[in-house]
N, C-alpha and C positions, 0 to 999 in steps of 0.2 A: 435484536438487531433492528436498528432504525434505518429507514430508507428516506433519503432526502428528496424532496420534490423540487424540481427546477422548471421554470417556464422558459420556453425558447420560441424564437420566430423562425419560420422557414426561409431559407435563402434560395432565391430563384436563379442567381448567376454564380458560376464557379470561376476560379482564376484569381491571379494576383491583384488585378485592378479592383474586382468586386470585393475581395477580402480586405484590401486597404480601405475601401470606402466604408465597409462595416466597422472596421477598427476606429475610423475617424468619428463614427456615430456613437462610439462607446461600447461596441459589441466585440465579442471574440468569435470568429468563425469556427465551426465545429462540424463533425460528421458522425452520424450513427450508422453502424453497419453490423452485419452478422445475422444469425438466426434465419438464414435462407430467405432474407427479404432484401429489397432494393436499398442501397445506401440513401440516407436522408441528410441533406445539407441543411444545417441550422446555424443560428447565431444566438449566443447567450450574452447577457449583460456582463461586461468586464468585471465590475465590482462583485458580482455574484461568484464568478469563476475564481477571483482572487480570494474571496472569503472561504470558498470550499478548499482551495489549495492550502490555506493556512490552518485548516483543521487536520487533526491526525487521521491517518488511514485512508487517504484519498484513493489508494489503489485497491483497497479491500471493501470500501463502502459502496453500497448500491444506491442508484439514483433512479427516480421516475422523472423522465423529461417529458413535459407536456408540450406538444406542438399541435396547434389548431384543434385543441380539445382531445387529442389522442395521446395516450400515455405510452412511453417507451421505457421498458425496464432495462437498465444498462449498468455497466461498470466502466470506469475511466481506464483507458488503455494507454494513452499518451498525451502529454502536454508539451507542445513546442513553445519555448520561451525565447524572448529577444535576448541576444547574446550579451548585451550591455545592461539593459534595464531589468531583465528577468520578467518583464510583463508577458502574460500569456498571449501567444500569437495564433495558436490553433489547438483544438482539443479533439481527440478521437475517442469515441465511446463504442463499446461492444454491446450489442443487444443480446440479452440473455433471457431464457425461460426459467421459471422457478425450479423445474426438474433437471436442468442442465447440470452435469458434473463437470467441474472446472479444475484445472491444474493452475495453481496460483502461487506466487511468492508471498509468503506471510511474514511480516516483521517479527523479530524476536525482541522481547523486552525483559529486562532484569529488574527484580525488586529485592528489597532488603539488603542493599549493598552496605548500608551503614552498620548493620549488625552481623555481617558476614564474618565468621571466625578467621578465614584466610586473609581477608582484607585488613581486619583489625591487627593481625600479626605482621603487617607491612607488605602483604601481597597485593598484586594488581590484577584486575579482571582483564583478561586477554580474550577479546571476542574474535572468533575465527569466522563465523557466519552470522550476518545481521538479518538474513531472511532464510526461510526454509520453504522449499517447494512442497506443496501439499495438494491432495485431491479432496474436494468436498462439493456438496450440492450448493447451488446458487443461494438457497435460503439458509445456509449454514456456514457462511464464511466467517472465520474468527478474525477479530480485529488484529490480534497479535497472539503469539505463543509466549506465555509468561513463565519465566524461570525464576524460582525462589532461591535466593542465595543465603538464606538464614542459617543453613547448616553446612555450607560448603567450606571445606578446609583448604589450607595452603597446599599447593601441589595437586589438587584435585582437577579433574576434567569433567565436563558435562557433555554427554553424548546425545545425539539426536534421538535415539530410541529410548532414552530415559525421560524424555519430556512427555508429560501427560497430555494426550491429544483429546480435544473435545469430541463428543460422540458424533460419529459420522464423518470424521476427518482423519485421513491417513497421509503419512509422509509418502512422497513420490519415490524416495530413495529405497533401494532394496538392500543396501549394506549400511551399517552404522558408521557414523563419523563424528568427530569432535566439533561441538558448537562453540564452546568457550572453556577457558582454563583459569585457575587462580595461580599465578606464578609469582615467584620471589623476584624482587627488584634487583637483587644482588648486593644492595647496600648493607644488608644485615651481616653478610660474611666479611665485608671490608672492614667493619668496625671490630675490633677484637683484640 
C-alpha cells in the first residue's frame, strides 16, 4: 500500500471570501478533521488535487499531508466540485491513526471479462453493487475487491460472501447478497 505525500499551507481565515481568494491564487481550500484533534484549515495546490482525483482509488488511498513540517495521516472523505466545470472547490480529509478500524466502501472490479464463458455465449455482466462496505485497519485498506470472471457461466450470480477477502478485511454485511450476475440478453431466444 502506497501513501501519497502532499504539501499544504495553513489557512488563517475561514469563510466564502477567504476561500475565493485562495482559489484565485490556484489553491483548493480543505479541512483536516477527526482523531479527537482540532480541525485544521489548509489549502492545497489545485493542480495537485486534480492529479490525485484523476488517479484510481481516491476514496481508499491514504495521504500524508504535511503542514508546517507536521505530517497528518488522512483519508479523503469528500470533494466538493463546481457544478459546471467540475473543478475542485473544497476537500474534506479524515485524520486517522494506523491502528484505527474503519468501515469503508471499497470498489468492486471485474477481470477476465473477455474470456468469461457466460459472456462469450452472449451474456451480459449485470453489476448490482459497485462497492462493498467492509471493515479493516487503516494500514490494510484494499484498493478494490477483484472478482475473476474466467469461469463464470451464463445464468450465474456472484455473491458477496463468495469474494475472497484480503487478510484482516471483513464485509460489514451479516447476510449474503448478490454483487453481480451474468444474464442472457434475450436476443438468443428471439432467433430461432
